[in-house]
C-alpha positions, 0 to 999 in steps of 0.5 A, a space after each residue: 238476884 244473888 249478890 256476892 260481896 268480895 272484900 278487900 285486902 285487910 278485911 273479911 266476911 264481916 266487912 262493914 260494906 258487906 254487912 251494910 249491903 246485907 242489912 239494907 237488902 234484908 230490910 228493903 229487898 228481901 228477895 235479894 240474897 247476899 253472900 259474904 265469903 271470907 277470902 283470906 286465902 291464896 289467890 288461886 283458892 279465892 278464884 276457885 271459891 268465887 267461880 264455884 259460888 257463881 256456878 252454884 247460884 244457878 243463874 249467872 245473869 242475875 248473880 252480881 259480884 260487888 268487889 272492893 279494892 282487891 275485891 274489885 280486881 277479883 270481881 273483874 277476873 271472875 266476871 271475865 271468866 263467867 260473864 256475870 255482872 260486877 260492880 267495883 268500888 275503888 278497884 285495885 287494877 295492879 296488885 302485882 305491883 302494889 302488893 310488892 310492898 310486902 316483898 320489899 319489907 322482907 330483907 334477906 341476904 342473897 346467899 344460897 341458904 337464904 333466898 326467898 322461897 315460893 312459900 315464904 310468908 311475907 305478910 299476914 293480913 288482919 283477916 289471917 291471909 299469909 301472903 307468900 312469894 307464890 301469891 305475888 307470882 300468881 298476881 303477876 301471871 294474872 294481870 288485868 288486860 281487858 274487860 270481856 263484858 264491859 256493859 256488865 261492869 260498873 265502877 265507882 271511884 272516889 277521887 280522894 282514895 288515899 291508898 290506891 291511885 284512882 287515876 289508874 282505875 279510871 283510865 283502865 276501865 274507861 279504856 275498856 268502855 265500862 261505866 265509870 263514875 267518879 265521886 269527888 273526895 271520899 276515901 278508899 274505904 267508901 266511908 259513906 257507903 250507907 248513904 250510897 246504898 239506894 244508888 248501889 241497888 239502882 246500878 245493880 238493877 241496870 247491870 242485870 237488866 231486871 226490875 227489882 
């Protein structure tokens, strides 16, 4: 089995959850390979990189995406595109709306010489992704409308998520007939992820339909 961990907005390939997942698999499931790509780049590049990673795995049915926050959004897109299973942690479902906060932080006078261009940098994440107007437009053009393979997708949502509205993710994925698990309390970062790793592996096992 191959696991591709897709980090969130202000993170990178060395994200806490990604490292915990890899270390856990190395200790208890050495037959599982964990990939932790750095995705601090434009969404069109992220989509292409993840699609290539899935293709290179050689077995789509046994390659699982694990996406956190914005990574959950990308995991859903890639699952729709490739048919591979996906586990989502506090997934973002409306980045075309939530990321507009960066555009609002950039105050420009509407003059012919000072209008936001597509390559204008609105915000730089801690991982180094320079978010542009073109990126926001890409998200607007690639909104999540459906889940093409609902039986291959599972969602874990913390009701205590302080960054994203958990009800939005819950409603969207439940309407798509995916398996949604709501957990009381918690936070956006899934700070108790280390304690949930045995359950996480069990979910992955069910998604791929094989015993590991």
